[in-house]
C-alpha positions in Angstrom: -13.0 0.3 -21.0 -11.0 3.0 -19.1 -13.7 3.0 -16.8 -13.9 -0.3 -15.7 -10.3 -0.8 -15.4 -10.5 2.6 -13.0 -13.3 0.6 -11.0 -11.5 -2.6 -11.0 -8.2 -1.2 -9.2 -10.5 1.1 -6.8 -12.7 -1.6 -5.9 -9.8 -4.1 -5.4 -7.5 -1.7 -3.4 -10.5 -0.4 -1.2 -11.5 -3.9 -0.2 -8.1 -4.9 0.6 -8.1 -2.1 2.8 -11.0 -2.0 4.9 -11.1 -5.5 5.0 -8.2 -6.1 7.6 -6.9 -4.2 10.2 -4.9 -1.0 10.4 -1.5 -2.5 11.0 1.4 -0.2 10.9 3.9 -0.4 8.9 7.2 0.2 10.5 9.8 2.7 9.7 13.0 0.8 10.7 13.8 -3.0 11.2 16.3 -2.6 13.9 17.8 0.0 16.0 20.2 0.3 13.3 17.8 1.6 11.6 16.5 4.2 14.0 19.8 5.9 14.6 19.4 7.3 10.8 16.1 8.8 12.1 17.0 11.8 14.4 13.6 13.4 14.5 12.2 9.8 16.6 12.7 9.3 20.4 13.2 6.4 22.1 13.0 5.1 25.9 11.9 2.5 28.5 10.2 1.6 31.5 12.0 3.9 34.3 14.5 1.3 36.6 13.8 -1.4 33.8 17.2 -4.4 33.9 17.8 -2.8 30.0 19.7 0.2 32.3 21.5 -2.2 34.3 22.8 -4.2 30.4 23.8 -0.2 29.5 26.0 -0.4 32.8 27.3 -3.6 32.3 28.5 -2.6 28.7 30.2 0.5 30.3 32.0 -1.5 32.2 33.2 -4.2 30.3 36.4 -4.1 28.5 35.4 -5.4 24.6 31.7 -4.2 24.7 29.5 -6.0 22.2 28.5 -4.9 18.8 25.0 -4.6 20.8 25.8 -2.8 23.5 27.5 -0.1 21.1 24.4 0.4 19.5 22.6 0.2 22.5 25.0 3.2 23.6 24.3 5.5 20.6 20.4 4.8 20.6 21.2 6.1 24.4 22.6 9.0 23.5 20.9 10.0 20.5 17.5 9.3 21.0 16.8 8.9 24.7 19.2 11.1 27.2 18.1 14.4 25.0 15.4 14.3 27.1 15.6 11.4 29.4 12.8 12.5 32.1 10.2 12.3 29.1 11.6 9.0 27.3 11.6 7.4 30.2 7.7 5.9 31.4 6.9 4.9 34.6 4.7 2.0 33.0 4.6 -0.3 29.8 1.1 1.2 28.8 2.5 4.6 29.1 5.4 3.4 26.6 2.9 1.9 24.5 0.3 4.6 24.4 3.3 7.3 23.0 4.6 4.7 20.5 0.6 4.7 19.3 1.2 8.7 19.1 4.0 8.3 16.4 7.8 8.9 16.0 8.8 6.8 19.6 10.2 3.6 20.1 9.7 1.2 23.5 12.3 -1.3 24.2 11.0 -3.7 26.7 12.0 -7.6 26.8 10.0 -9.8 24.6 8.0 -11.7 27.4 7.2 -8.5 29.1 5.9 -6.6 26.1 3.6 -9.9 25.1 1.6 -9.9 28.4 1.4 -6.1 28.8 0.4 -5.6 24.8 -2.1 -8.3 25.4 -3.3 -6.7 28.5 -4.1 -2.7 26.9 -6.6 -1.5 25.1 -6.7 -3.2 21.3 -7.1 -0.2 19.4 -3.8 0.9 21.2 -2.0 -2.4 21.0 -3.0 -2.8 16.9 -0.7 0.6 16.3 2.2 -1.4 18.1 5.0 -3.2 16.1 7.5 -5.4 17.6 10.3 -5.6 15.7 11.6 -9.2 15.8 15.3 -8.1 17.2 16.7 -8.7 20.3 19.6 -6.9 21.9 19.6 -7.3 25.6 20.1 -11.0 26.7 18.7 -12.7 29.4 15.4 -14.4 30.3 13.1 -15.0 33.5 14.1 -16.8 36.2 13.0 -17.5 39.9 14.3 -15.9 43.2 15.8 -18.6 45.7 17.6 -18.6 49.5 21.0 -18.3 48.4 22.5 -21.9 48.6 19.2 -22.8 48.8 18.6 -27.1 48.2 15.9 -26.9 45.5 18.4 -24.9 43.1 19.2 -27.8 41.1 15.8 -29.1 41.4 14.5 -26.5 40.4 17.3 -25.9 37.3 16.0 -29.5 35.8 12.2 -29.0 36.1 12.8 -26.1 33.8 15.1 -27.0 32.1 13.2 -30.0 31.0 10.1 -28.3 30.7 11.8 -26.0 28.1 13.2 -29.1 26.2 9.8 -30.5 26.3 7.8 -27.8 24.7 6.2 -26.9 27.7 7.1 -23.2 28.7 6.5 -22.7 24.6 2.6 -24.2 24.8 2.3 -22.3 27.9 3.4 -19.2 27.2 1.2 -19.2 23.8 -1.9 -20.4 26.2 -1.5 -17.3 28.6 -1.3 -15.1 25.5 -3.9 -16.4 24.1 -6.6 -14.7 26.9 -6.6 -11.5 25.2 -5.9 -11.0 21.7 -3.8 -8.5 20.7 -6.0 -7.0 17.4 -9.5 -8.8 17.8 -12.2 -9.1 14.9 -13.6 -5.7 16.3 -10.5 -3.7 14.9 -11.4 -4.8 11.6 -13.5 -2.6 9.7 -16.1 -4.4 6.8 -16.7 -2.9 3.4 -20.5 -1.9 2.6 -22.2 -0.4 -0.2 -22.0 2.8 1.0 -17.8 2.5 1.2 -17.7 1.2 -2.6 -20.1 4.5 -3.8 -17.0 6.4 -4.9 -16.2 3.2 -7.0 -19.3 3.4 -8.4 -18.8 7.1 -9.0 -15.8 5.9 -11.1 -18.1 3.4 -12.9 -20.7 6.0 -14.2 -18.3 8.5 -15.0 -16.0 6.0 -17.1 -19.6 4.6 -19.0 -20.7 8.4 -19.4 -17.0 9.5 -21.0 -17.3 6.8 -23.0 -21.0 7.1 -24.8 -19.8 10.5 -25.3 -16.8 9.1 -26.7 -18.6 7.0 -29.1 -21.0 9.7 -29.9 -18.6 12.1 -31.3 -17.1 9.3 -33.2 -20.4 9.0 -34.7 -21.3 11.9 -35.6 -17.6 12.5 -37.1 -18.3 9.3 -39.0 -21.5 10.4 -40.8 -20.3 13.4 -41.5 -17.1 11.8 -42.9 -19.4 9.7 -44.8 -21.5 13.1 -45.9 -18.8 14.5 -47.1 -17.6 11.9 -49.1 -21.1 11.2 -50.9 -21.4 14.9 -51.6 -18.0 14.7 -53.5 -19.0 11.8 -54.8 -22.2 13.2 -56.2 -20.5 16.1 -57.3 -17.8 13.9 -59.8 -20.8 11.8 -60.8 -22.4 14.7 -61.9 -19.3 16.9 -63.2 -18.4 13.8 -65.1 -22.2 13.1 -66.4 -22.1 16.8 -67.7 -18.8 16.9 -69.6 -19.8 13.3 -71.0 -23.0 15.0 -72.5 -21.1 17.8 -73.7 -19.2 15.7 -75.5 -21.8 13.7 -76.9 -23.7 17.0 -77.9 -20.6 18.4 -80.0 -20.1 14.9 -81.6 -23.4 15.1 -82.6 -23.3 18.8 -84.3 -20.8 17.7 -86.1 -22.5 14.9 -87.9 -25.0 17.5 -88.6 -22.9 19.9 -89.9 -21.5 17.5 -92.6 -25.0 16.2 -93.5 -26.2 19.6 -94.2 -23.8 20.8 -96.4 -22.0 17.9 -98.2 -19.1 18.3 -100.6 -19.6 20.2 -103.5 -20.3 18.6 -107.1 -18.2 19.2 -110.2 -19.5 18.2 -113.4 -17.6 16.3 -115.7 -16.7 17.6 -118.9 
């Protein structure tokens, strides 16, 4: 029974592990959690808009909570090794993330696009946090005082409200999957040899325990039978001795009758 339980638990764990992609587990869920990991580094693409957002945070009179968080991340995780933490491309940033203990900050649209273009073996070691700290978005640059500005604004607003932009965004990322099926490992018989070895070990141990219990039971039965035999023998000998004593006494009384006194 123990071997069967071990085999079932081991097989379930092994198959579930091998049948799923090797996705990373993040050590934190937001930048506040990153602040509690002093051995981690952080950075972004050198010259990215995030630097402008930090500059804006330093200029405003009442900084937002996001500004304070980003400023602490910059001072604790970026500034001590600024030249090494700031990268020249998104691919370099994702490679540093895949190496471990490094958080790469980027806009959602740019991160999704470049993440879909790099090697899937690197992309599958990158976990995107579902948080946003730098407000903004994608815009089109037009000539100052262009007469087409309102036309473009109206068209973009209509596309956004109708869900067309979201569909186009998803369609653009479908051309290259981040984690395709090649990164999924299938479990074969060779991968489960360890489970069968554990099962064989459990069956062997069960047979050994059963043999020992059977031998102990036979030994106990023999001891009980031997004791019962000795006890029955003793009782028979005692009964035989009593019967023998009674016969001798009877024979004695017959052989020596009471004396006869003549009458006067």
